[in-house]
Residue frames as a rotation matrix with the C-alpha (Angstrom) as fourth column:
UNK 1
-0.322 -0.915 0.244 -44.63
-0.888 0.202 -0.414 -32.68
0.330 -0.349 -0.877 8.89
UNK 2
-0.143 0.325 0.935 -46.82
-0.659 0.674 -0.335 -35.35
-0.739 -0.664 0.117 10.54
UNK 3
0.851 0.521 -0.070 -47.82
-0.389 0.535 -0.750 -36.79
-0.353 0.665 0.658 7.18
UNK 4
0.326 -0.832 -0.450 -44.16
-0.720 0.090 -0.688 -37.06
0.613 0.548 -0.569 6.11
UNK 5
-0.532 -0.538 0.654 -43.32
-0.842 0.417 -0.342 -38.96
-0.089 -0.732 -0.675 9.29
UNK 6
0.249 0.716 0.652 -46.34
-0.480 0.676 -0.559 -41.24
-0.841 -0.174 0.512 8.86
UNK 7
0.876 0.037 -0.481 -45.38
-0.466 0.318 -0.825 -42.00
0.122 0.947 0.296 5.21
UNK 8
-0.088 -0.989 -0.118 -41.76
-0.824 0.139 -0.549 -42.67
0.559 0.048 -0.828 6.24
UNK 9
-0.466 0.010 0.885 -42.92
-0.719 0.578 -0.385 -45.07
-0.515 -0.816 -0.262 9.05
UNK 10
0.629 0.719 0.296 -45.28
-0.392 0.622 -0.678 -46.90
-0.672 0.310 0.673 6.68
UNK 11
0.657 -0.490 -0.574 -42.56
-0.576 0.165 -0.800 -47.21
0.486 0.856 -0.174 4.02
UNK 12
-0.407 -0.862 0.302 -40.12
-0.870 0.266 -0.414 -48.52
0.277 -0.431 -0.859 6.66
UNK 13
-0.131 0.481 0.867 -42.70
-0.588 0.666 -0.459 -51.06
-0.798 -0.570 0.196 7.94
UNK 14
0.861 0.447 -0.245 -43.39
-0.440 0.411 -0.798 -52.14
-0.256 0.795 0.551 4.35
UNK 15
0.269 -0.823 -0.501 -39.65
-0.714 0.178 -0.677 -52.73
0.646 0.540 -0.540 3.67
UNK 16
-0.556 -0.463 0.691 -39.28
-0.818 0.454 -0.354 -54.68
-0.150 -0.762 -0.631 6.88
UNK 17
0.370 0.742 0.560 -42.26
-0.431 0.671 -0.604 -56.87
-0.823 -0.018 0.568 6.02
UNK 18
0.820 -0.053 -0.570 -40.85
-0.534 0.289 -0.795 -57.45
0.207 0.956 0.208 2.51
UNK 19
-0.218 -0.976 -0.019 -37.46
-0.838 0.197 -0.509 -58.42
0.501 -0.095 -0.860 3.95
UNK 20
-0.414 0.144 0.899 -39.12
-0.704 0.575 -0.416 -60.79
-0.577 -0.805 -0.137 6.43
UNK 21
0.610 0.785 0.107 -41.36
-0.504 0.489 -0.712 -62.36
-0.612 0.380 0.694 3.85
UNK 22
0.692 -0.440 -0.573 -38.35
-0.554 0.185 -0.812 -63.06
0.463 0.879 -0.116 1.56
UNK 23
0.829 -0.383 -0.407 -36.36
0.527 0.778 0.342 -64.65
0.186 -0.499 0.847 4.41
UNK 24
0.227 -0.792 0.566 -33.96
0.172 -0.539 -0.824 -61.78
0.959 0.285 0.014 4.66
UNK 25
0.137 -0.129 0.982 -34.30
-0.876 -0.478 0.059 -61.44
0.462 -0.869 -0.178 8.39
UNK 26
0.785 0.155 -0.600 -33.49
0.000 0.968 0.251 -65.17
0.620 -0.197 0.760 9.01
UNK 27
-0.233 -0.959 -0.163 -30.17
0.336 0.078 -0.939 -64.19
0.913 -0.274 0.304 10.57
UNK 28
-0.611 0.068 0.789 -32.12
-0.656 -0.601 -0.457 -62.57
0.443 -0.796 0.411 13.39
UNK 29
-0.957 0.259 0.133 -34.21
0.125 0.778 -0.616 -65.68
-0.262 -0.573 -0.777 14.05
UNK 30
-0.098 0.980 -0.173 -37.39
-0.333 -0.196 -0.922 -64.44
-0.938 -0.033 0.345 12.35
UNK 31
-0.986 -0.166 -0.021 -38.36
-0.092 0.435 0.896 -66.73
-0.140 0.885 -0.445 9.42
UNK 32
-0.186 0.966 -0.178 -41.85
-0.982 -0.186 0.016 -66.91
-0.018 0.178 0.984 7.82
UNK 33
0.202 0.335 0.920 -43.74
-0.562 0.809 -0.171 -70.14
-0.802 -0.483 0.352 8.22
UNK 34
0.956 0.247 -0.158 -43.41
-0.262 0.478 -0.838 -71.28
-0.132 0.843 0.522 4.63
UNK 35
0.327 -0.912 -0.250 -39.62
-0.593 0.008 -0.805 -71.22
0.736 0.411 -0.538 4.86
UNK 36
-0.643 -0.584 0.495 -39.41
-0.747 0.336 -0.574 -73.08
0.168 -0.739 -0.652 8.14
UNK 37
0.420 0.896 0.146 -41.97
-0.907 0.410 0.090 -75.83
0.021 -0.171 0.985 7.61
UNK 38
-0.108 -0.455 -0.884 -39.61
-0.319 0.858 -0.403 -78.62
0.941 0.239 -0.238 8.17
UNK 39
-0.075 0.192 0.979 -41.14
-0.996 0.037 -0.084 -80.36
-0.052 -0.981 0.188 11.21
UNK 40
-0.465 -0.163 -0.870 -40.09
-0.446 0.892 0.071 -83.98
0.765 0.421 -0.488 11.02
UNK 41
-0.972 0.145 0.186 -41.51
-0.113 0.409 -0.905 -84.61
-0.207 -0.901 -0.382 14.57
UNK 42
-0.200 0.971 -0.129 -44.99
-0.768 -0.238 -0.595 -83.99
-0.608 -0.020 0.793 13.24
UNK 43
0.042 0.117 -0.992 -44.53
-0.860 0.510 0.024 -86.56
0.509 0.852 0.122 10.50
UNK 44
-0.743 -0.441 -0.503 -43.45
-0.176 0.854 -0.489 -89.14
0.645 -0.275 -0.713 12.93
UNK 45
-0.859 0.443 0.257 -46.44
-0.288 -0.001 -0.958 -88.52
-0.424 -0.896 0.129 15.19
UNK 46
-0.198 0.828 -0.525 -48.97
-0.972 -0.098 0.212 -89.39
0.125 0.552 0.824 12.50
UNK 47
-0.478 0.161 0.864 -50.93
-0.304 0.892 -0.335 -92.49
-0.824 -0.423 -0.377 13.02
UNK 48
-0.357 0.233 0.904 -51.64
0.731 0.672 0.116 -94.40
-0.581 0.703 -0.410 9.76
UNK 49
-0.338 0.222 -0.915 -51.85
-0.329 -0.938 -0.106 -91.32
-0.882 0.265 0.390 7.49
UNK 50
-0.977 -0.118 -0.176 -52.47
-0.207 0.348 0.915 -93.60
-0.046 0.930 -0.364 4.47
UNK 51
-0.532 0.846 -0.024 -55.99
0.836 0.521 -0.172 -94.28
-0.133 -0.112 -0.985 5.74
UNK 52
-0.334 0.392 -0.857 -56.96
0.068 -0.897 -0.437 -90.57
-0.940 -0.204 0.273 5.36
UNK 53
-0.514 0.307 0.801 -59.41
0.857 0.144 0.495 -90.06
0.037 0.941 -0.337 2.55
UNK 54
-0.757 0.316 -0.571 -60.84
-0.178 -0.942 -0.285 -86.66
-0.628 -0.114 0.770 1.45
UNK 55
-0.516 0.668 0.536 -64.31
0.853 0.462 0.244 -87.02
-0.084 0.583 -0.808 0.17
UNK 56
-0.880 0.324 0.346 -66.60
-0.122 -0.860 0.496 -84.55
0.458 0.395 0.796 -1.44
UNK 57
-0.725 0.689 -0.001 -69.68
0.091 0.095 -0.991 -83.86
-0.682 -0.719 -0.132 0.59
UNK 58
-0.858 0.408 0.312 -72.61
0.409 0.174 0.896 -84.78
0.311 0.897 -0.316 -1.76
UNK 59
-0.108 0.885 -0.452 -75.32
0.993 0.071 -0.099 -83.45
-0.056 -0.460 -0.886 0.48
UNK 60
0.129 0.110 -0.985 -74.51
0.306 -0.950 -0.066 -79.77
-0.943 -0.293 -0.156 0.07
UNK 61
-0.828 -0.347 0.440 -74.61
0.531 -0.236 0.814 -77.57
-0.179 0.908 0.379 -2.95
UNK 62
-0.804 0.514 -0.299 -76.93
-0.532 -0.846 -0.025 -75.18
-0.265 0.139 0.954 -4.71
UNK 63
-0.475 0.644 -0.599 -79.12
-0.497 0.366 0.787 -78.00
0.726 0.672 0.146 -6.16
UNK 64
-0.615 0.297 -0.730 -79.91
0.635 0.735 -0.236 -79.74
0.467 -0.609 -0.641 -2.80
UNK 65
0.237 0.787 0.570 -83.02
0.049 -0.596 0.802 -78.40
0.970 -0.162 -0.180 -1.06
UNK 66
-0.828 -0.546 0.128 -82.33
-0.030 -0.185 -0.982 -76.88
0.560 -0.817 0.136 2.33
UNK 67
-0.542 0.649 -0.533 -84.62
0.802 0.212 -0.558 -76.70
-0.249 -0.730 -0.636 5.36
UNK 68
-0.265 0.548 0.793 -87.62
0.495 -0.629 0.600 -74.50
0.827 0.552 -0.105 4.66
UNK 69
-0.967 -0.181 0.179 -88.26
-0.026 -0.627 -0.778 -71.59
0.253 -0.757 0.602 7.01
């Protein structure tokens, strides 16, 4: 009996998570982050974002010698 209740609760939790992840619970105010990522105030707070450059760190890697113990 306990195992059936546990399986039923896990199934219910899985269905609720599936509905939440697909945006099905948006009417209740719960929306996953990827569906509600429209934050224009963050874009306006950026200071000169065009100056940001992503560079590969050339000092690390398997071929570079590390400190010897």
